[in-house]
N, C-alpha and C positions, 0 to 999 in steps of 0.2 A: 580808937585805935586798933582795939580788938576785931572790930568787924572787919577794917580794911586787911588786917593779917589773916583772918578767914576767907576773905575774897582772894587774896594772894596765894593760899596755899590753895584754894580750890580750882585756881586758874593752872596752876603747877600740876594740880593731878590730872586736869583736863588733858593739858598739854600731853604728859607723859603717856596717857591712855592713847591719845590720837597718834603720837609718833611711834608707840610700842617700843619704846627706847627711852631711858635715863638721859643717858650721852644724846641721844639726837635732841629731846626737849631742853635739855641744857643748853645746847649751841643756840637754839631759836629763841629762849629767854635769856641768852647772852649771862648764863650763870654755869658755874662748876657743877659737874654731875652729882660732887658732894654734898654741896647746897640745896639742889634738886631733891635728893636722898632725904636729908634731915627735915625738909619742909613737908615730904611725905608723911615722913614718921611722926612728927607733929601732928598732922591732920588727923592719922590712925587714933594716935594717943587723946587728942581733943572729942574723937568721936566715940572711944572705945571699943573699935571693930577695926580687922585687918580689911583694908582694900584692894590691895595687892599679892598675888603670890608671886615670888621672885624668885628665878633661877638663875645661873650663870649665862643661859640661852636666851631665855624669854620671860615676858611678862605676861600675866594673865589674870583679868580679874575675879575676885573672890562674888559669890551671889549678891553679898553686901554690897561690894565695890560696883556690881553693873547698875544695882539701885540708884547710888548715890550718883555715878557718872551720867545716868538719863538725866536724872535733875540737874546737876552740877553743870553740863555741857550746855543745859537751856538757860542758864541763869550767866553763865559767861557770854553766850551768846546776846540775850538781851540787853547785858551792860554794853557789850561794844556796839550795838544797834542804837542805843540810846545814845552815847559818845558820837556815833556818826550823826546822828540826826539833829544833835547839837551845831555841829559843824557845816551840816546841810541848809541850816538856816541860813548860815553867811556864805553859800556857795552859789555862783551864778548856774543857773540851770544850763547842764551840755549834754552833750554825746547824741545817740540815734536814738530816735522814736520811733518805735514802730505802731504805724495807726492801720485796723481795719475797718471800714465800713462797706455799707450796701452800695449797689453799683450805682444805682441811678441817685440815690442820697450824696453819694461821694462826688460824683460827676457833679453835680448840680449845684452842692453847699458847702462841702468839704472843700474839695480842689480850689475853689475860688479864693477861700480864706487862708489858704497857706502862704502865699507871698506877704501879707500882712504880718502872720505869726512868725516867718522867718525872720523879716525885718526887725521885730520886735526883740527876736532872742537870736541872734547870730550865731551863738556858740551850739543852738542846736541843729540836727538835721534830721529828717522825717522821711520815712519810707511807709507808703501808703499803698495800701494793697486794697483792693475794692472786688466783691463777691457778695453772691447774696445768698451761701451756703452758710452752716453754723461752724463757727471757727472756735475752736480751744485755744484761748490765749495763752495758757500754760504750755501746754503740749507743743504750740507753734511759735512760741517766743513773742508774742504780741503784746506791747504795754497798754494798749488802749485801744477799745473798738465802740463805734456807735452803733447802738441797736434799737430798733423799733417796733414797737408793740409791747404786748405784756411780755416781762420777764419771766422763767423759768426760775424756780429756787436753785441757788447756786452757792458756793463761796466768795462770787464775784461783789466787789462795789460797784454800784449802780448809783449815778449823779443823773437825775432829771433835767435834763436841757430845755425842753420845750413840749407843748401837746401836739400830738398826733391825731387831727380830727380829719377823718374821712367822709366823702360825700359819695352819693351815686349821682352819677352824671352821663352825658350825653351828646352827642352834635344835634344841632336843631335839625339838620337834614333825616337824621335818624327819627327823631321824633315825630316831623311833619310823614314822612312815609309809614311808620309805626304807630303813631299815637304815642301820648305821655300816660303812665300809669298814674293814678288817682290814688291806690292803696297799696302797700306793700305787696300784697296778695296776686297783684296785677303782673308783677315781675315775670312771675310764672310763664307767662305768654311771650314775654320778650327773649332776645340773644343778650345773654349776661355772659359776658367775658371775665376771666377770672384769674387771679396769680397762683402760680403752683405752690410757693413755698408757704403761702398760708393754711392754717390749720383748718380744717371745716371751710375749705373756700365755696363750697358750693352752698353752703349755711349762711345765708347774710341775715344777720341779726338787726333791727333795727328800733329804735324807742321814740315816742312820743310822750311826753307828760308823764311819764311813770311807766309807760304800757311798752311794753316787749312783744315785737313781733318776730318769728322765724319765718325767713322764706327760702325754701329749696330752688335755687336756681341753675338755668344750664346754658350754654350755649356752645357757638362752633371753635373759641379759640380760649386756648390755657397756654399760659407762658412764665417764664420764670425771672422776665424781666418787666418791671412796671413800666418802663418807657413804651414797651411793643404794644401794652394794651392802651397807653393812651394814643399813640399812634392810629390804633384802628378806631377807638372811641370817634377822633377828630377826623375821620374818614367816612364816619357815619355808618360803621358796621355794626354796634352793637351799645350797650348800656354795660357801664363800668362802674366799679367802687373803688376810689382813688383818693389818696391824702391831698392834703390842701397844697404841702410843701412840693408836690407834684403840679397838681390842676389848677392851682390858685391862679396864675397867670393866664391861662387858658380859659376858664370862669370868667374872670375880670374882663377879657376881652370880646366876650360872648360866643367863641369858638365851641366852648362846651357850655350847656346849662345843668344846672341842678335839678335832679329828678327827684320829686317827694322832698320838697325842700323843708317840710315840718317837720320830719323825720330826720334821725340822725342814727349811724353807727355808736357802738359804746365807744366811748373815750379811751385812748391810750396815750404813750406818751413816747419821746426819744429820748434816750440815754446815752451816756458814756459809761462804759463798764471795765473795768480794769480789775486785777488781781489783789486779793484782800494781803493785805501788807503792814507789817507794824509800824511802817514808815514810808509816807509816799514819797518817790523821788521829785527832786524838785522839778524834773522835764517834763513827769506827769502832771504834777500840780499845777503848774503853769499853763498847760494845754488844755485841761478839764477848767480851769477858768476860764480861759480866752473862747473856748464852745460855748460856755453857758453865756457868756455876754455875747456873743457874735450869734450864737444860734438862736438865741432869745429876742435878740433884734429883729432877725430875718421871720422868725414867727410870727411877730406882730404884722408884717406885710403880708404873712399869707392870711391870717384871719381878716384882713380889710379887702384882701381880694375875694375871701369868701362873701364877705358880705355884699360886694359889688356883683358878684356870681348870683347870691339867692334874689337879688333885684332883678337882675336879667333873666332870670329862670322863671319868676313871677310875671314879666312882662309878656315872656316867649308865651306863657301859659293863658294869657288873658284875651278875652275873644276880642277879633277886629271889632274896631270901630264903624 
């Protein structure tokens, strides 16, 4: 019982400081000003320290009071959040969910999933924005973002959804005209088109059996839009380094073929990221779970396409009978 009384006294103290008034705190707590004053007095007596300087016109914190308030406010907030968390477990996910995704990935793989998600959760509405720039989730009020590649250190929580395998590829027409690279170093002699937003975009790292090769490439096209790269590659303009989530169908169809199929770019992944919170809201939680299942299923299809693409590449590079 003493612990409960201590919490009550602490909450009243926090409310008084926040309201800067005994009477305002009393109204908010549905107590009389004298009852609030008595509780603060008991708290000070128990702690053996004065927390508030009182005058007829204003209240101010003592040095001890400032230190106690900083801790007490956090404790009261944690208690309230714990109570909300219990309630949320029995609350239907609802409200506006703000989502951000890269342009191409958002168009190809996130947008088509939304009708299914919205049908399953009719109390949720989604605001989807797509762009390839770095988005500050907290500053821009975004609940969740899809990010691809290696993540920088941050306070965000990241949920890995799927692998992000990337392959070097080109159209058969380009390889017929310019030849097929046999080793990573051969890429220096080719028109290698690059993605602007990728760090060290001209330094292509490829790995084989634990061996890594760095090749500095160059070409006549750079763009911040991955689908532009694929369109140029399909037209036979050059060689590109593309993710399977984008190029998988074209590889499977033979419109693109994998170059250097025994070499692969370092593994990375597709993530759902969201701001750190002591309790994840139901709307974000269900969307993360939904993406983990649906993107994971799609990724298994990309990998099957990739195997087909590798077989096509091997056939294309084999000598004619």
